[in-house]
Structure formats: C-alpha cells, structure tokens
VOPAGU-2260 file (C-alpha; in pm, 1 decimal, decimal comma):
REM VOPAGU-2260
SITE   aa  ch    i         X         Y         Z
SITE  UNK   A    0    4337,9    8818,1   16285,1
SITE  UNK   A    1    4459,4    8846,9   15926,3
SITE  UNK   A    2    4479,6    8538,3   15702,9
SITE  UNK   A    3    4730,4    8478,6   15424,2
SITE  UNK   A    4    4545,9    8518,7   15093,9
SITE  UNK   A    5    4648,6    8525,3   14730,9
SITE  UNK   A    6    4574,6    8897,5   14719,0
SITE  UNK   A    7    4814,8    8959,1   15006,3
SITE  UNK   A    8    5084,6    8749,2   14839,8
SITE  UNK   A    9    5041,1    8935,5   14509,0
SITE  UNK   A   10    5052,2    9267,0   14692,2
SITE  UNK   A   11    5384,7    9174,5   14852,9
SITE  UNK   A   12    5528,3    9038,4   14525,7
SITE  UNK   A   13    5533,6    9367,9   14337,6
SITE  UNK   A   14    5906,7    9329,8   14275,4
SITE  UNK   A   15    5820,9    9017,9   14070,0
SITE  UNK   A   16    5540,8    9195,2   13877,7
SITE  UNK   A   17    5277,2    9007,1   14077,5
SITE  UNK   A   18    5379,9    8661,5   13952,8
SITE  UNK   A   19    5349,9    8408,6   14235,2
SITE  UNK   A   20    5470,6    8088,6   14070,0
SITE  UNK   A   21    5823,2    8222,9   14003,0
SITE  UNK   A   22    5854,3    8410,8   14330,8
SITE  UNK   A   23    6182,8    8351,7   14515,4
SITE  UNK   A   24    6149,4    8597,9   14805,1
SITE  UNK   A   25    5851,1    8735,1   14996,1
SITE  UNK   A   26    5813,7    8948,3   15309,2
SITE  UNK   A   27    5492,7    8905,5   15511,6
SITE  UNK   A   28    5609,2    9074,4   15830,8
SITE  UNK   A   29    5397,6    9295,4   16060,7
SITE  UNK   A   30    5063,9    9174,7   15923,8
SITE  UNK   A   31    4914,3    9016,8   16241,2
SITE  UNK   A   32    4908,1    8677,0   16067,5
SITE  UNK   A   33    4810,0    8393,4   16301,7
SITE  UNK   A   34    4844,1    8093,5   16067,2
SITE  UNK   A   35    5076,9    7986,4   15784,9
SITE  UNK   A   36    4882,5    7874,9   15478,6
SITE  UNK   A   37    4873,2    7882,7   15095,1
SITE  UNK   A   38    5244,9    7961,6   15067,8
SITE  UNK   A   39    5365,0    7605,9   15005,8
SITE  UNK   A   40    5101,1    7549,2   14735,0
SITE  UNK   A   41    5152,5    7860,4   14523,3
SITE  UNK   A   42    5512,5    7967,5   14596,1
SITE  UNK   A   43    5719,2    7650,4   14561,7
SITE  UNK   A   44    6026,6    7832,3   14427,1
SITE  UNK   A   45    6072,4    8040,7   14741,2
SITE  UNK   A   46    6424,3    8078,3   14875,0
SITE  UNK   A   47    6362,5    8346,6   15139,9
SITE  UNK   A   48    6048,7    8366,4   15356,9
SITE  UNK   A   49    6012,6    8649,1   15609,3
SITE  UNK   A   50    5729,2    8608,3   15861,9
SITE  UNK   A   51    5866,0    8801,0   16158,2
SITE  UNK   A   52    5656,1    9013,9   16394,5
SITE  UNK   A   53    5328,1    8827,8   16354,2
SITE  UNK   A   54    5105,0    8614,2   16579,8
SITE  UNK   A   55    5190,4    8268,1   16441,2
SITE  UNK   A   56    5157,0    8003,3   16711,4
SITE  UNK   A   57    5248,2    7691,6   16509,9
SITE  UNK   A   58    5498,1    7605,9   16236,5
SITE  UNK   A   59    5300,7    7428,2   15964,0
SITE  UNK   A   60    5231,7    7403,6   15589,8
SITE  UNK   A   61    5595,3    7453,3   15482,2
SITE  UNK   A   62    5708,5    7099,4   15389,7
SITE  UNK   A   63    5666,1    7153,6   15013,7
SITE  UNK   A   64    5914,0    7442,2   14999,7
SITE  UNK   A   65    6212,3    7230,5   14892,9
SITE  UNK   A   66    6420,5    7530,6   14777,6
SITE  UNK   A   67    6374,1    7743,7   15089,3
SITE  UNK   A   68    6710,0    7854,1   15234,9
SITE  UNK   A   69    6617,4    8122,2   15489,7
SITE  UNK   A   70    6314,2    8121,2   15721,9
SITE  UNK   A   71    6254,9    8409,5   15962,7
SITE  UNK   A   72    5989,3    8350,4   16230,8
SITE  UNK   A   73    6115,4    8598,8   16489,6
SITE  UNK   A   74    5868,5    8777,4   16720,5
SITE  UNK   A   75    5586,9    8523,5   16701,2
SITE  UNK   A   76    5402,4    8296,2   16946,0
SITE  UNK   A   77    5576,8    7966,7   16858,9
SITE  UNK   A   78    5627,0    7725,7   17150,5
SITE  UNK   A   79    5749,7    7413,2   16973,1
SITE  UNK   A   80    5993,4    7358,9   16683,0
SITE  UNK   A   81    5815,2    7121,4   16444,2
SITE  UNK   A   82    5713,1    7042,2   16085,8
SITE  UNK   A   83    6040,0    7155,5   15924,8
SITE  UNK   A   84    6164,6    6813,4   15807,3
SITE  UNK   A   85    6065,8    6877,3   15444,2
SITE  UNK   A   86    6281,1    7189,6   15407,8
SITE  UNK   A   87    6575,7    7014,7   15242,7
SITE  UNK   A   88    6767,6    7332,2   15148,5
SITE  UNK   A   89    6716,8    7521,8   15475,1
SITE  UNK   A   90    7040,8    7693,5   15582,2
SITE  UNK   A   91    6926,7    7959,1   15830,6
SITE  UNK   A   92    6640,9    7953,3   16083,6
SITE  UNK   A   93    6557,8    8257,2   16298,0
SITE  UNK   A   94    6326,2    8198,7   16596,7
SITE  UNK   A   95    6422,2    8502,7   16804,3
SITE  UNK   A   96    6182,0    8621,7   17075,8
SITE  UNK   A   97    5929,0    8339,6   17067,4
SITE  UNK   A   98    5795,7    8122,6   17353,1
SITE  UNK   A   99    5991,7    7801,1   17297,6
SITE  UNK   A  100    6020,2    7623,0   17632,4
SITE  UNK   A  101    6046,4    7264,4   17513,8
SITE  UNK   A  102    6408,9    7260,7   17400,7
SITE  UNK   A  103    6388,5    6889,9   17318,7
SITE  UNK   A  104    6193,6    6985,6   17006,3
SITE  UNK   A  105    6529,7    7089,8   16856,8
SITE  UNK   A  106    6579,7    6721,1   16772,6
SITE  UNK   A  107    6336,2    6764,3   16482,2
SITE  UNK   A  108    6601,7    6977,3   16305,5
SITE  UNK   A  109    6840,4    6681,2   16270,2
SITE  UNK   A  110    6674,2    6601,9   15937,5
SITE  UNK   A  111    6775,9    6942,3   15801,6
SITE  UNK   A  112    7129,5    6847,4   15706,1
SITE  UNK   A  113    7205,9    7183,7   15540,1
SITE  UNK   A  114    7111,2    7388,7   15847,8
SITE  UNK   A  115    7412,6    7603,1   15940,2
SITE  UNK   A  116    7269,2    7899,0   16137,0
SITE  UNK   A  117    7014,4    7878,4   16418,5
SITE  UNK   A  118    6895,2    8166,3   16639,2
SITE  UNK   A  119    6692,9    8102,4   16957,1
SITE  UNK   A  120    6770,9    8419,9   17153,5
SITE  UNK   A  121    6493,1    8568,9   17363,2
SITE  UNK   A  122    6309,6    8238,4   17422,9
SITE  UNK   A  123    6234,3    8095,7   17770,5
SITE  UNK   A  124    6462,1    7799,0   17699,0
SITE  UNK   A  125    6766,4    8029,3   17698,7
SITE  UNK   A  126    6737,5    8050,1   18080,6
SITE  UNK   A  127    6818,8    7679,9   18116,7
SITE  UNK   A  128    7165,3    7607,5   18253,6
SITE  UNK   A  129    7285,1    7372,3   17979,5
SITE  UNK   A  130    7090,5    7537,4   17699,3
SITE  UNK   A  131    7377,4    7600,5   17456,2
SITE  UNK   A  132    7557,7    7274,1   17525,9
SITE  UNK   A  133    7244,6    7071,2   17459,7
SITE  UNK   A  134    7172,4    7238,8   17124,5
SITE  UNK   A  135    7533,1    7214,4   17006,1
SITE  UNK   A  136    7547,3    6843,7   17096,9
SITE  UNK   A  137    7207,7    6768,5   16942,7
SITE  UNK   A  138    7267,7    6938,9   16605,7
SITE  UNK   A  139    7611,9    6843,0   16469,4
SITE  UNK   A  140    7554,6    7029,0   16137,7
SITE  UNK   A  141    7541,6    7373,7   16304,5
SITE  UNK   A  142    7823,8    7614,6   16226,7
SITE  UNK   A  143    7678,3    7916,7   16406,5
SITE  UNK   A  144    7438,0    7925,5   16701,9
SITE  UNK   A  145    7286,2    8245,9   16841,8
SITE  UNK   A  146    7520,3    8457,9   16627,5
SITE  UNK   A  147    7829,2    8284,2   16768,8
SITE  UNK   A  148    8048,0    8038,5   16582,6
SITE  UNK   A  149    8044,9    7680,9   16708,4
SITE  UNK   A  150    8403,1    7564,5   16752,4
SITE  UNK   A  151    8518,8    7204,5   16743,0
SITE  UNK   A  152    8636,7    7212,5   17105,8
SITE  UNK   A  153    8298,3    7340,1   17220,4
SITE  UNK   A  154    8122,1    7058,3   17040,3
SITE  UNK   A  155    8347,7    6795,6   17203,4
SITE  UNK   A  156    8278,9    6937,5   17551,5
SITE  UNK   A  157    7903,5    6948,3   17480,6
SITE  UNK   A  158    7902,5    6583,6   17375,3
SITE  UNK   A  159    8086,6    6486,7   17692,2
SITE  UNK   A  160    7816,4    6637,6   17919,5
SITE  UNK   A  161    7521,4    6556,7   17692,5
SITE  UNK   A  162    7344,7    6322,6   17936,5
SITE  UNK   A  163    7368,8    6571,6   18222,8
SITE  UNK   A  164    7250,1    6855,2   17997,1
SITE  UNK   A  165    6954,2    6647,1   17875,1
SITE  UNK   A  166    6837,2    6573,3   18230,6
SITE  UNK   A  167    6868,0    6939,1   18324,2
SITE  UNK   A  168    6669,0    7045,3   18015,8
SITE  UNK   A  169    6387,1    6801,1   18103,1
SITE  UNK   A  170    6370,8    6917,7   18465,9
SITE  UNK   A  171    6374,7    7288,8   18379,5
SITE  UNK   A  172    6103,2    7236,7   18119,9
SITE  UNK   A  173    5877,6    7083,2   18388,8
SITE  UNK   A  174    5910,3    7397,9   18597,6
SITE  UNK   A  175    5838,9    7613,8   18295,0
SITE  UNK   A  176    5532,4    7404,5   18211,0
SITE  UNK   A  177    5389,0    7479,4   18555,0
SITE  UNK   A  178    5432,1    7854,0   18502,3
SITE  UNK   A  179    5266,3    7825,5   18159,7
SITE  UNK   A  180    4965,8    7647,6   18309,9
SITE  UNK   A  181    4932,3    7928,0   18567,2
SITE  UNK   A  182    4954,3    8189,3   18290,2
SITE  UNK   A  183    4684,2    8018,1   18085,5
SITE  UNK   A  184    4445,9    7994,4   18381,6
SITE  UNK   A  185    4504,4    8359,9   18467,0
SITE  UNK   A  186    4432,8    8466,8   18108,1
SITE  UNK   A  187    4118,2    8253,6   18097,3
SITE  UNK   A  188    3982,4    8401,5   18419,9
SITE  UNK   A  189    4055,3    8756,2   18306,8
SITE  UNK   A  190    3889,5    8686,9   17974,8
SITE  UNK   A  191    3580,3    8547,0   18148,3
SITE  UNK   A  192    3555,0    8846,6   18381,2
SITE  UNK   A  193    3582,8    9088,9   18090,1
SITE  UNK   A  194    3309,1    8902,4   17901,8
SITE  UNK   A  195    3076,7    8910,3   18201,0
SITE  UNK   A  196    3135,6    9284,3   18248,3
SITE  UNK   A  197    3062,7    9346,2   17880,2
SITE  UNK   A  198    2741,7    9141,8   17896,2
SITE  UNK   A  199    2626,9    9334,2   18202,8
SITE  UNK   A  200    2695,0    9664,0   18029,0
SITE  UNK   A  201    2505,8    9549,5   17721,7
SITE  UNK   A  202    2200,7    9448,3   17923,7
SITE  UNK   A  203    2204,3    9780,5   18112,2
SITE  UNK   A  204    2225,4    9972,3   17787,7
SITE  UNK   A  205    1940,7    9777,5   17634,3
SITE  UNK   A  206    1723,0    9839,8   17939,8
SITE  UNK   A  207    1794,0   10212,2   17962,3
SITE  UNK   A  208    1838,4   10320,3   17601,3
SITE  UNK   A  209    1596,6   10169,4   17352,2
SITE  UNK   A  210    1455,1   10490,4   17209,0
SITE  UNK   A  211    1721,0   10622,4   16973,8
SITE  UNK   A  212    1998,2   10439,8   16784,1
SITE  UNK   A  213    2228,1   10739,6   16791,4
SITE  UNK   A  214    2215,2   10759,8   17169,3
SITE  UNK   A  215    2300,0   10387,3   17183,2
SITE  UNK   A  216    2604,6   10436,5   16963,8
SITE  UNK   A  217    2722,4   10728,7   17176,2
SITE  UNK   A  218    2679,8   10525,9   17492,8
SITE  UNK   A  219    2868,6   10228,1   17351,2
SITE  UNK   A  220    3159,8   10457,7   17268,7
SITE  UNK   A  221    3147,5   10608,4   17618,9
SITE  UNK   A  222    3141,6   10261,7   17775,4
SITE  UNK   A  223    3432,7   10143,0   17562,7
SITE  UNK   A  224    3654,9   10428,7   17681,1
SITE  UNK   A  225    3676,4   10315,9   18047,1
SITE  UNK   A  226    3714,9    9957,4   17928,9
SITE  UNK   A  227    4018,5   10058,4   17721,6
SITE  UNK   A  228    4162,3   10249,0   18018,0
SITE  UNK   A  229    4112,0    9945,1   18239,1
SITE  UNK   A  230    4284,1    9722,1   17984,2
SITE  UNK   A  231    4590,2    9943,9   17942,0
SITE  UNK   A  232    4631,4   10009,1   18313,5
SITE  UNK   A  233    4626,9    9646,1   18419,9
SITE  UNK   A  234    4946,7    9439,6   18441,7
SITE  UNK   A  235    5051,4    9262,8   18123,1
SITE  UNK   A  236    5281,1    8960,3   18104,3
SITE  UNK   A  237    5502,3    8846,4   17822,1
SITE  UNK   A  238    5284,6    8556,0   17710,9
SITE  UNK   A  239    5130,6    8453,0   17377,8
SITE  UNK   A  240    4781,9    8524,6   17512,5
SITE  UNK   A  241    4871,6    8879,8   17613,2
SITE  UNK   A  242    5033,7    8945,5   17276,7
SITE  UNK   A  243    4717,1    8833,2   17099,7
SITE  UNK   A  244    4497,2    9046,2   17327,7
SITE  UNK   A  245    4710,0    9355,7   17266,3
SITE  UNK   A  246    4704,6    9299,1   16892,3
SITE  UNK   A  247    4325,1    9259,7   16894,5
SITE  UNK   A  248    4289,1    9580,3   17095,0
SITE  UNK   A  249    4504,9    9769,6   16845,6
SITE  UNK   A  250    4303,9    9631,2   16555,4
SITE  UNK   A  251    3977,7    9743,0   16714,9
SITE  UNK   A  252    4119,1   10091,5   16760,6
SITE  UNK   A  253    4224,6   10099,6   16398,1
SITE  UNK   A  254    3879,0    9987,8   16284,7
SITE  UNK   A  255    3719,3   10265,3   16492,4
SITE  UNK   A  256    3951,0   10520,8   16335,8
SITE  UNK   A  257    3865,3   10395,9   15989,5
SITE  UNK   A  258    3492,4   10409,6   16068,0
SITE  UNK   A  259    3516,9   10766,6   16198,1
SITE  UNK   A  260    3723,0   10873,2   15896,2
SITE  UNK   A  261    3467,1   10714,3   15661,0
SITE  UNK   A  262    3183,4   10888,9   15844,6
SITE  UNK   A  263    3358,6   11223,3   15823,1
SITE  UNK   A  264    3425,2   11158,9   15453,3
SITE  UNK   A  265    3058,8   11080,2   15385,4
SITE  UNK   A  266    2933,6   11368,5   15601,9
SITE  UNK   A  267    3078,6   11632,2   15371,5
SITE  UNK   A  268    2862,9   11929,4   15276,9
SITE  UNK   A  269    2597,6   11855,3   15018,1
SITE  UNK   A  270    2668,5   12021,7   14685,4
SITE  UNK   A  271    2402,8   12284,8   14613,5
SITE  UNK   A  272    2317,8   12313,0   14246,0
SITE  UNK   A  273    2029,5   12560,8   14266,9
SITE  UNK   A  274    1949,8   12876,9   14458,8
SITE  UNK   A  275    1634,1   12900,0   14673,7
SITE  UNK   A  276    1457,9   13085,7   14391,7
SITE  UNK   A  277    1533,2   12802,2   14145,1
SITE  UNK   A  278    1820,2   12972,6   13965,8
SITE  UNK   A  279    2107,4   12739,5   13870,5
SITE  UNK   A  280    2445,7   12808,7   14021,6
SITE  UNK   A  281    2762,9   12839,8   13814,9
SITE  UNK   A  282    3021,7   12587,4   13930,4
SITE  UNK   A  283    3325,0   12403,7   13798,2
SITE  UNK   A  284    3378,4   12113,8   14034,8
SITE  UNK   A  285    3564,2   11919,9   13765,9
SITE  UNK   A  286    3814,6   12209,0   13727,0
SITE  UNK   A  287    3830,1   12177,1   13349,1
SITE  UNK   A  288    3885,5   12474,2   13111,8
SITE  UNK   A  289    3585,9   12574,8   12899,7
SITE  UNK   A  290    3470,5   12849,7   12660,1
SITE  UNK   A  291    3110,5   12971,7   12623,1
SITE  UNK   A  292    3054,0   13158,0   12294,4
SITE  UNK   A  293    2722,0   13340,6   12239,3
SITE  UNK   A  294    2835,3   13624,5   12009,5
SITE  UNK   A  295    2939,0   13478,5   11673,2
SITE  UNK   A  296    2634,5   13269,8   11582,0
SITE  UNK   A  297    2279,1   13415,3   11599,2
SITE  UNK   A  298    2118,2   13067,0   11604,3
SITE  UNK   A  299    2339,4   12869,2   11846,1
SITE  UNK   A  300    2520,2   12908,0   12176,2
SITE  UNK   A  301    2843,2   12708,9   12168,7
SITE  UNK   A  302    3014,4   12555,5   12470,9
SITE  UNK   A  303    3354,9   12392,4   12428,8
SITE  UNK   A  304    3486,2   12191,1   12725,9
SITE  UNK   A  305    3849,1   12074,5   12732,7
SITE  UNK   A  306    3792,2   11717,5   12845,6
SITE  UNK   A  307    4085,0   11484,8   12905,8
SITE  UNK   A  308    4197,1   11349,8   12572,9
SITE  UNK   A  309    4210,2   10978,9   12661,6
SITE  UNK   A  310    3900,7   10981,1   12885,6
SITE  UNK   A  311    3635,0   10732,5   12780,8
SITE  UNK   A  312    3306,7   10891,7   12672,6
SITE  UNK   A  313    3116,5   10663,0   12911,4
SITE  UNK   A  314    3251,4   10875,2   13199,3
SITE  UNK   A  315    3091,5   11192,8   13053,5
SITE  UNK   A  316    2726,3   11290,8   13093,8
SITE  UNK   A  317    2569,1   11604,2   12938,9
SITE  UNK   A  318    2236,9   11747,4   13058,5
SITE  UNK   A  319    2099,9   12041,9   12854,4
SITE  UNK   A  320    1814,0   12243,7   13001,9
SITE  UNK   A  321    1643,4   12559,5   12870,5
SITE  UNK   A  322    1828,1   12788,8   13112,3
SITE  UNK   A  323    2143,2   12596,9   13207,4
SITE  UNK   A  324    2374,3   12317,0   13094,7
SITE  UNK   A  325    2540,2   12055,9   13316,0
SITE  UNK   A  326    2840,1   11838,7   13222,1
SITE  UNK   A  327    2934,8   11557,3   13461,6
SITE  UNK   A  328    3291,1   11427,7   13420,7
SITE  UNK   A  329    3366,6   11120,5   13635,7
SITE  UNK   A  330    3112,9   11228,6   13897,7
SITE  UNK   A  331    3231,3   11594,3   13908,0
SITE  UNK   A  332    2998,3   11866,5   13782,1
SITE  UNK   A  333    3048,2   12162,1   13548,8
SITE  UNK   A  334    2727,7   12371,0   13550,5
SITE  UNK   A  335    2673,1   12702,1   13367,6
SITE  UNK   A  336    2372,1   12929,8   13334,2
SITE  UNK   A  337    2296,3   13025,3   12974,4
SITE  UNK   A  338    2255,1   13385,9   12851,5
SITE  UNK   A  339    1930,1   13294,9   12673,5
SITE  UNK   A  340    1677,4   13013,3   12655,1
SITE  UNK   A  341    1769,6   12724,3   12429,5
SITE  UNK   A  342    1584,1   12440,6   12264,5
SITE  UNK   A  343    1675,4   12103,3   12409,2
SITE  UNK   A  344    1555,9   11901,5   12108,7
SITE  UNK   A  345    1757,3   12096,7   11850,7
SITE  UNK   A  346    2078,9   12093,6   12051,2
SITE  UNK   A  347    2355,6   11844,2   11980,2
SITE  UNK   A  348    2675,1   11724,6   12144,1
SITE  UNK   A  349    2992,9   11618,2   11963,5
SITE  UNK   A  350    3344,2   11527,4   12063,9
SITE  UNK   A  351    3658,1   11622,8   11877,8
SITE  UNK   A  352    3844,9   11307,3   11778,6
SITE  UNK   A  353    4187,1   11474,8   11775,4
SITE  UNK   A  354    4183,3   11691,5   12087,8
SITE  UNK   A  355    3908,8   11511,1   12282,6
SITE  UNK   A  356    3725,8   11839,5   12353,1
SITE  UNK   A  357    3349,5   11830,5   12403,2
SITE  UNK   A  358    3154,3   12068,9   12176,0
SITE  UNK   A  359    2792,9   12142,4   12277,7
SITE  UNK   A  360    2580,7   12338,6   12026,8
SITE  UNK   A  361    2259,4   12467,3   12189,2
SITE  UNK   A  362    1995,4   12613,7   11954,5
SITE  UNK   A  363    1838,0   12942,8   12062,4
SITE  UNK   A  364    1460,3   12957,4   12096,8
SITE  UNK   A  365    1457,0   13303,0   11935,2
SITE  UNK   A  366    1744,9   13391,8   11700,9
SITE  UNK   A  367    1945,8   13696,1   11804,9
SITE  UNK   A  368    1895,4   13983,7   11553,5
SITE  UNK   A  369    2180,8   14196,0   11684,5
SITE  UNK   A  370    2436,6   13940,8   11566,7
SITE  UNK   A  371    2490,8   13958,6   11188,8
SITE  UNK   A  372    2666,7   13678,9   11010,5
SITE  UNK   A  373    2995,8   13789,5   10860,0
SITE  UNK   A  374    3052,1   13728,4   10490,5
SITE  UNK   A  375    3329,0   13500,7   10387,8
SITE  UNK   A  376    3481,4   13776,1   10171,4
SITE  UNK   A  377    3511,8   14013,3   10466,2
SITE  UNK   A  378    3655,3   13731,7   10681,0
SITE  UNK   A  379    3912,0   13655,7   10408,1
SITE  UNK   A  380    4002,1   14023,6   10373,4
SITE  UNK   A  381    4048,6   14057,1   10747,9
SITE  UNK   A  382    4252,6   13742,9   10758,4
SITE  UNK   A  383    4472,1   13867,1   10470,1
SITE  UNK   A  384    4506,0   14206,7   10637,4
SITE  UNK   A  385    4599,6   14041,1   10958,9
SITE  UNK   A  386    4854,3   13830,3   10776,2
SITE  UNK   A  387    5023,4   14132,9   10603,2
SITE  UNK   A  388    5247,8   14298,6   10850,5
SITE  UNK   A  389    5388,6   14653,5   10807,7
SITE  UNK   A  390    5755,0   14659,3   10887,9
SITE  UNK   A  391    5907,3   15002,6   10955,2
SITE  UNK   A  392    6281,1   15020,9   10903,1
SITE  UNK   A  393    6451,9   15289,5   11106,0
SITE  UNK   A  394    6799,7   15419,3   11020,1
SITE  UNK   A  395    7066,5   15298,7   11244,3
SITE  UNK   A  396    7189,7   15551,4   11495,4
SITE  UNK   A  397    7564,1   15602,5   11479,5
SITE  UNK   A  398    7747,4   15751,5   11771,0
SITE  UNK   A  399    7965,9   16053,7   11705,4
SITE  UNK   A  400    8320,7   16049,1   11826,9
SITE  UNK   A  401    8497,9   16350,2   11979,4
SITE  UNK   A  402    8863,7   16340,8   11869,7
SITE  UNK   A  403    9125,1   16475,3   12107,0
SITE  UNK   A  404    9392,1   16697,1   11953,7
SITE  UNK   A  405    9749,5   16597,4   12014,2
SITE  UNK   A  406   10024,4   16864,7   11985,1
SITE  UNK   A  407    9998,6   17245,6   11935,6
SITE  UNK   A  408    9681,6   17374,5   11774,1
SITE  UNK   A  409    9683,0   17561,4   11444,0
SITE  UNK   A  410    9513,2   17874,5   11590,4
SITE  UNK   A  411    9745,0   18036,6   11846,2
SITE  UNK   A  412    9593,2   18328,7   12028,6
SITE  UNK   A  413    9812,2   18612,5   12170,8
SITE  UNK   A  414    9645,8   18730,3   12486,0
SITE  UNK   A  415    9876,3   19038,2   12510,1
SITE  UNK   A  416    9689,3   19197,4   12217,5
SITE  UNK   A  417    9378,0   19216,9   12428,9
SITE  UNK   A  418    9525,3   19498,0   12642,2
SITE  UNK   A  419    9672,1   19676,9   12335,5
SITE  UNK   A  420    9336,4   19682,3   12159,9
SITE  UNK   A  421    9169,1   19834,4   12463,9
SITE  UNK   A  422    9435,0   20113,0   12485,6
SITE  UNK   A  423    9390,1   20199,1   12115,7
SITE  UNK   A  424    9015,6   20219,3   12158,3
SITE  UNK   A  425    9052,0   20463,9   12450,4
SITE  UNK   A  426    9285,5   20685,4   12240,1
SITE  UNK   A  427    9039,4   20694,0   11952,2
SITE  UNK   A  428    8761,4   20798,1   12185,6
SITE  UNK   A  429    8974,4   21080,7   12327,5
SITE  UNK   A  430    9051,5   21209,2   11975,1
SITE  UNK   A  431    8685,9   21217,8   11887,2
SITE  UNK   A  432    8609,4   21406,0   12203,2
SITE  UNK   A  433    8881,3   21666,3   12123,9
SITE  UNK   A  434    8747,1   21718,7   11773,0
SITE  UNK   A  435    8397,5   21787,5   11901,2
SITE  UNK   A  436    8521,5   22020,1   12180,4
SITE  UNK   A  437    8414,3   22390,3   12162,1
SITE  UNK   A  438    8578,9   22650,5   12388,6
SITE  UNK   A  439    8310,5   22866,1   12544,8
SITE  UNK   A  440    8430,7   23169,8   12743,2
SITE  UNK   A  441    8118,5   23185,7   12944,6
SITE  UNK   A  442    8188,1   22850,6   13104,6
SITE  UNK   A  443    8419,9   22878,5   13402,6
SITE  UNK   A  444    8726,9   22653,9   13399,6
SITE  UNK   A  445    8738,5   22333,1   13595,9
SITE  UNK   A  446    8938,3   22344,4   13917,4
C-alpha cells in the first residue's frame, strides 16, 4: 500500500507552489493510502482535507489540525468513529460508504461543538431501525444529517425514544459483530489456501525448471494467469478485507504492466554506428541543423552545428577521428563521414557565445591544391558589385481610349452616287469602243 510522504504532499500542493506550511487545502484521494500520517505535523493550517476512495482503516493523527473545517473520508475501511476530539473547527464530516457498525462511537463527536453536517450513508449501521433517531438525539449540535435538515420537532421525538433507540442499536450491533467475525474467518481461510497453493506451485517450479532463468519467468507468468482468473471468478463480499485484496491485485497488475513497458523500452534496436566493413554511418539522431564546408579553405574542413543556445556545454561531447566526426548532444548522436582525412591533434572546437553554435575546425592531413584562397580585394569587389543593384525604369503604359461620336458625323456619304458613277463609266467605255470601230465589208453582219 502507498504511504503518505512529504513528496506526495508537495506533489498535491502545486496550487500553493509546493509550500506545505501554509497549505489550506489538499486532496489525497484515490491513492490507495492505508494510514493517515505526517499531515498533522507539516500541514497545521489545513482547512479542507480530502482522503476519499482510499484504504484507511483507522482515523488517527489528526488532533493537531485545529483549523480543519471539512474532512472527507468517504469510501474507506473505517469501522469506528474515533480520534476526532482535537478538531475544534470541524464543521462537516463525510464518512459515506465505510464499514461503521458500532454506532455508539458517534458519542465521540460530542466534543466537536462546531460540527453541523454529518454523512453516514452507505454504512452497515444505516440498516438499524433507530439509526437516525439515535444520532440526532446523541449529537445536539447537528443541523444536517445524511443530507437532510434536522428539524426541532424531529430532535424532540428522538430524545423521547432515546433509551429504546440505544437498546436497539446495542442489540443490532451484536448481530453485526457476529457477521463480521464470520467474514474475517472466511477471509483468513481463503488467504491461507491461496498461500498454500502458491507455495506448492513454487516448489513444483523449482523442481522442474532449474536450468534457465527465462523459462522460470515465463512459467511464473503462465502460473499467475490461472491464479488471476480464479481470483476474479470467485465470489467477493463487501468487506474491508476484500477491498484490500482487490486493491493489491490491481497494484500487482499495474506493476507488471510497468515492468513490461520498461522491458520493451530497454529492448529497442541497438543503434549501429558503423557498417560491417568499418565505414562510419551518417546519422543525425539529435535532429539538429548543421553545415559541413570543405570548399572555401584548403587547410581546414569546417563543421558548424546549430546547438541549442542555452544548452550547457557539459551536455555536449565531440569526438574527432581521421575519417569521421561524432557530436553527442544530451546522449543523442550526430555522426558524419569526412570527405578527406584530418589530423586530430591540429583540430579545434569552439562555441559561439552569441548564437551558441558549435564550430569544429578539422585540419586536413594534405592541403587541397584545387582550392585557391581568394584575395581580399576580389572579395571586396564582389561584395561591392553585389551591393550595387541595377534598376531598370520602364515607361508607364497608358491605355488608349476610343471616343464615341455623338451626333451626325462631318463626312456624309451619298450612296446614290455609287450607281451614277458606274453608269458614267459604262458610257465612257462604249464611246471608246465606237471610236476604235472599223467597218469591214468582208465581215458579215451580226444577226
């Protein structure tokens, strides 16, 4: 089971920036806590304490919380109301769905004069005949009980039958105590039988499988599967012991899942850095941008890696080899094969203080003759040429407008003259033909 620790309290006090001494509210629900501890020592200013849905079997270690106003202990394994006398400011107490059978333990709440709201729904004591009357008569400070307002007439009636209700509560608790004894014996016998079965299985496994550890682990998993099936198929009763057993079973399952997930995480493929022939692979596991420059300088090969600006240099490791370079950034590898062999001794590594980039200058073993150093004058000329820009100004294109004429046009054409001109032309042609005509007697006349 889980214990209350300072780490758990700090984790649940994030709303107070992790400060425990000034904490006024904390929620420790659904944590499988089986014991209340450390809260009254370190959180004395608490006003609200939420401990519902745990496995707490006893109310304890809360007397120093003088400012506590609301205590929620619903869905736990509490059987007796006790150790709450020191909670001077307590106004509301929630004990829903517990195992309180001894209703006479309510008398311990008489010291809590400010207690106004009490919830006991879902407990075995609610089946008693005079359950509500006894509580109302016992605690005169209550204003609301089990989410119902306590009226003055109800309190008077409860006080009138108090003696009869008390006798009935005592008698019904005796019957309940007998059932609880039977439940405890049944749980103990079942627990003993399960232990004996487990011991027998362990001895059989040790006798049969002592050769290989892996086979033993596989067999233990196979043996646990039918045991889990047997546990979930058997009848379960609403008792504190069964609740604890179910919680333990769930925790074991969760541990197995975590173990399998960790195994699968560790059994990832091994990162291969070299080929079978010894050649280094190119890889960028760190996923960082880089630039490898081997053209500008005949003596050095430059590698610039864009490392995170605020990353501490202790998280960076550089390994320069004659044929490759490896940069490890927080356990992730950037490895590159080099275009030529370099000298490890003459190489150096620097880091830019402004950008944080890593600059690795690796000296070549043999200087490259094909690369000629550029003079500064030519570099300046090129830079000046690059700076001067030629701007071509083109004339703006204007769109021409076509104006529509309104009214009669200046040039009026007479289309009747077309036919007159053609008639004149035909007459002129006929005259020319008559002038050129020669009368020949030899030619017979036309009929």
